[in-house]
C-alpha positions in Angstrom: 105.6 86.7 116.7 106.5 84.1 119.2 105.9 80.4 119.1 104.9 78.3 116.1 101.7 77.9 114.2 99.2 80.1 112.5 98.9 83.8 113.2 96.3 86.5 112.7 96.7 90.0 111.4 93.7 92.4 112.0 93.2 95.7 110.1 90.5 98.1 111.1 89.5 101.0 108.9 86.8 103.5 109.8 87.8 106.9 108.5 84.5 108.7 108.6 83.0 106.8 105.7 79.7 105.1 105.4 81.3 101.7 105.8 83.7 100.3 108.4 86.1 97.6 107.2 87.5 94.9 109.4 90.0 92.6 107.6 91.3 89.6 109.3 94.2 87.6 107.7 94.9 84.2 109.0 98.3 82.7 107.9 100.7 79.9 108.7 99.0 76.6 108.0 96.7 74.7 105.6 93.4 76.4 105.1 91.4 73.4 106.3 93.4 73.3 109.5 93.0 77.0 110.2 89.2 76.9 109.6 88.8 74.0 112.0 91.2 75.2 114.7 89.1 76.2 117.7 91.7 78.6 119.1 92.0 80.4 115.8 88.3 80.7 115.5 88.1 82.1 119.1 90.8 84.6 118.2 88.8 85.7 115.1 85.7 86.1 117.2 87.6 88.1 119.7 88.9 90.4 117.0 85.3 91.0 115.8 84.1 91.6 119.3 86.9 94.1 120.1 86.1 96.0 116.8 82.4 96.2 117.8 83.2 97.4 121.3 85.5 100.1 119.8 82.7 101.2 117.4 80.3 101.5 120.4 82.8 103.4 122.4 83.5 105.8 119.5 79.8 106.0 118.6 80.4 104.7 115.1 77.1 103.9 113.4 78.4 102.9 110.0 77.8 99.4 108.6 80.7 97.0 109.3 82.1 94.9 106.5 84.1 91.9 107.8 86.5 90.0 105.6 88.3 86.9 106.8 91.1 85.6 104.5 93.0 82.4 105.0 96.5 82.3 103.4 98.1 78.9 103.2 101.8 78.5 103.7 103.9 75.9 102.0 105.7 73.3 104.2 109.1 71.9 103.3 107.3 68.7 102.3 105.1 70.6 99.9 108.2 72.2 98.4 109.9 68.8 98.1 106.9 67.2 96.4 106.7 70.2 94.0 110.4 69.9 93.1 110.0 66.2 92.6 107.1 66.7 90.3 109.0 69.2 88.2 112.0 66.9 88.1 109.9 63.9 87.0 108.3 66.1 84.3 111.6 67.4 83.1 113.3 64.0 83.0 110.3 62.6 81.1 110.7 65.4 78.5 114.4 64.8 78.2 113.9 61.1 77.5 111.3 61.9 74.8 113.7 64.3 73.2 116.5 61.8 73.2 114.2 59.3 71.5 113.5 61.8 68.8 117.3 62.5 68.5 117.9 58.7 68.2 115.4 58.4 65.4 116.9 61.3 63.5 120.4 59.7 63.6 119.0 56.3 62.6 117.6 57.7 59.3 
């Protein structure tokens, strides 16, 4: 893969069954961004069109099932936010535990 940004993986399966499967995985960004990116949507349409042309060329008459999956990737900012949330949660738990320990020693 060259360049940055989302990418598409296309898998085509038509092994003499009654159904042809075309699976398109889109990865590399937030789902909303991928769904609204016109270049990605054009690439998805092109993958579908190529599969249909190949079916016609190979005289495949089976029904085609198309699955498009969007897989979000974490950014470094997402990871930093997640780590901060865990740290805040953990430090909050420690302060509550130290208060309980203080009460036990006061008794």
